[in-house]
C-alpha positions in Angstrom: -86.4 0.3 9.3 -89.9 -0.3 6.7 -92.7 2.0 6.1 -95.6 1.5 4.0 -97.2 4.7 2.6 -100.6 4.5 0.4 -102.2 8.7 -0.6 -105.7 7.8 -2.0 -108.0 10.5 -3.6 -109.5 11.8 -6.6 -107.7 11.8 -10.0 -105.6 14.7 -10.8 -104.8 15.7 -7.4 -100.8 15.0 -8.0 -101.4 11.9 -5.7 -99.6 9.3 -7.7 -96.6 11.8 -8.2 -96.8 13.0 -5.0 -95.9 8.6 -4.5 -93.2 8.6 -7.4 -91.8 11.7 -5.5 -91.6 9.8 -1.8 -90.0 6.9 -3.6 -87.2 8.9 -5.3 -86.3 11.1 -1.7 -86.0 7.2 -0.4 -83.5 6.4 -2.6 -81.8 9.2 -2.4 -81.2 8.9 1.7 -79.6 5.4 0.6 -82.8 4.0 1.1 -84.5 0.8 -0.4 -88.2 2.0 -2.3 -90.4 0.3 -4.2 -93.7 2.3 -5.6 -96.8 1.8 -7.6 -100.3 3.4 -8.0 -104.1 2.4 -10.1 -106.6 5.0 -10.8 -110.1 3.7 -12.3 -110.7 4.4 -16.0 -111.9 8.1 -14.6 -108.4 9.3 -14.2 -109.8 12.8 -13.4 -112.3 12.6 -10.9 -112.5 8.4 -10.3 -110.2 7.1 -6.9 -106.6 6.4 -7.7 -103.9 5.7 -5.2 -100.4 5.5 -4.7 -98.2 3.3 -2.4 -94.8 3.3 -1.6 -92.8 1.2 1.0 -89.6 2.7 2.2 -87.1 -0.1 3.8 -83.2 -0.7 5.1 -83.3 -4.3 4.2 -84.4 -5.8 0.4 -88.5 -5.8 -0.5 -89.6 -9.0 -1.4 -93.1 -8.4 -1.4 -94.4 -4.9 -3.3 -97.6 -4.5 -2.6 -99.2 -2.5 0.6 -101.2 -5.0 2.9 -101.5 -2.8 5.4 -100.6 0.6 5.1 -98.9 2.2 8.1 -99.7 5.6 7.1 -102.0 6.0 4.6 -103.6 9.8 3.2 -107.2 10.3 2.2 -107.7 13.2 0.0 -111.6 12.9 -0.5 -114.3 11.3 1.2 -114.5 8.5 -1.6 -110.8 7.2 -0.6 -112.0 7.2 2.8 -114.8 5.4 2.2 -112.9 2.7 -0.7 -109.1 2.8 0.9 -109.2 2.2 4.3 -110.7 -1.7 5.0 -107.3 -3.3 5.1 -105.9 0.0 7.7 -105.1 -2.2 11.5 -104.8 -0.7 15.0 -101.0 0.6 13.4 -102.1 2.5 11.1 -102.4 6.6 11.3 -104.8 8.5 9.2 -104.1 11.1 7.3 -106.6 13.1 6.4 -107.8 16.6 4.5 -110.4 18.6 6.2 -111.8 19.9 3.0 -113.0 17.0 1.4 -113.1 13.8 4.3 -115.1 14.3 7.4 -115.2 10.7 7.9 -112.9 7.4 8.1 -114.8 4.0 8.4 -113.0 1.1 9.5 -110.2 0.3 11.7 -106.8 2.8 12.2 -104.5 3.5 15.4 -104.8 7.1 15.0 -106.1 10.0 13.3 -104.4 13.6 11.9 -106.4 15.9 10.5 -105.2 18.9 8.4 -106.6 21.6 6.2 -103.9 20.5 3.5 -105.9 21.7 0.6 -106.7 25.3 2.5 -102.9 25.1 3.0 -102.2 24.9 0.0 -105.1 28.2 -1.6 -103.5 30.3 1.2 -100.0 29.5 0.3 -99.4 28.8 -3.2 -102.0 30.5 -4.1 -103.5 27.3 -6.4 -105.3 24.4 -4.4 -103.4 22.5 -7.4 -100.5 22.1 -4.5 -102.2 20.6 -2.1 -100.2 16.7 -3.1 -96.9 18.7 -1.8 -98.2 20.5 1.2 -100.1 16.9 1.9 -96.2 14.9 1.0 -94.2 17.8 3.9 -97.2 16.4 6.2 -96.3 12.9 5.7 -92.6 13.2 6.0 -92.9 15.4 8.8 -95.4 12.9 10.7 -92.9 9.7 10.0 -89.6 11.0 9.4 -88.7 8.4 6.8 -86.6 10.5 4.5 -84.1 13.7 4.9 -86.2 17.2 4.4 -82.9 17.3 1.8 -84.1 14.4 0.4 -87.6 15.1 -0.3 -86.9 18.7 -1.5 -84.1 17.2 -3.7 -86.7 15.1 -4.9 -89.9 17.8 -5.6 -87.4 19.5 -7.2 -86.0 17.4 -9.8 -90.1 16.2 -10.7 -92.3 19.9 -10.6 -92.1 21.9 -14.0 -89.6 24.5 -14.2 -90.5 28.1 -12.7 -93.1 26.2 -10.2 -90.1 25.2 -7.8 -90.9 28.2 -5.0 -93.7 27.6 -4.8 -93.6 23.9 -4.5 -90.9 24.6 -2.1 -93.6 26.9 0.0 -95.6 24.0 -0.8 -93.5 21.9 0.7 -92.3 23.9 4.1 -95.7 24.4 4.8 -97.0 21.2 4.7 -94.2 20.4 7.1 -94.9 23.4 9.1 -99.1 21.5 9.9 -97.5 18.6 11.7 -94.9 20.7 13.5 -97.4 22.7 14.9 -99.4 19.8 16.3 
């Protein structure tokens, strides 16, 4: 089993944190994982991406060439980070910010990620964790126990309950489809 992920959006949306959490969850499930990130000098407001590869076998090349799963949380990210996708790529979009996904991909899943974060947790800042829950539910790349533990290991103290709700809400978005 080898799955590659690219989380893309606008700096400040927490997607780099989401990539780190996903890789940590894979390690908790005794899988191998690598994680990388890139963002422009604007940091907040410019495009950013985080990538992760999860595998049962050694990972000899740590870059994502063509993601199996691409999360896009902004239209700019959809325009910028889809060029290397193919018919095996599943694209997950945030319906609040993404209307068009250019290029080639196999499946598109449109979800109200930011809206759900705002509704369930009262703040859009939990959208990255909602998205992470949706990605995990859709791909089954890590166990629910591992992703929950990884989230709780990485979020600020005092936000554990809201982040757990966000994770579960993201999973529920996919389970309802």
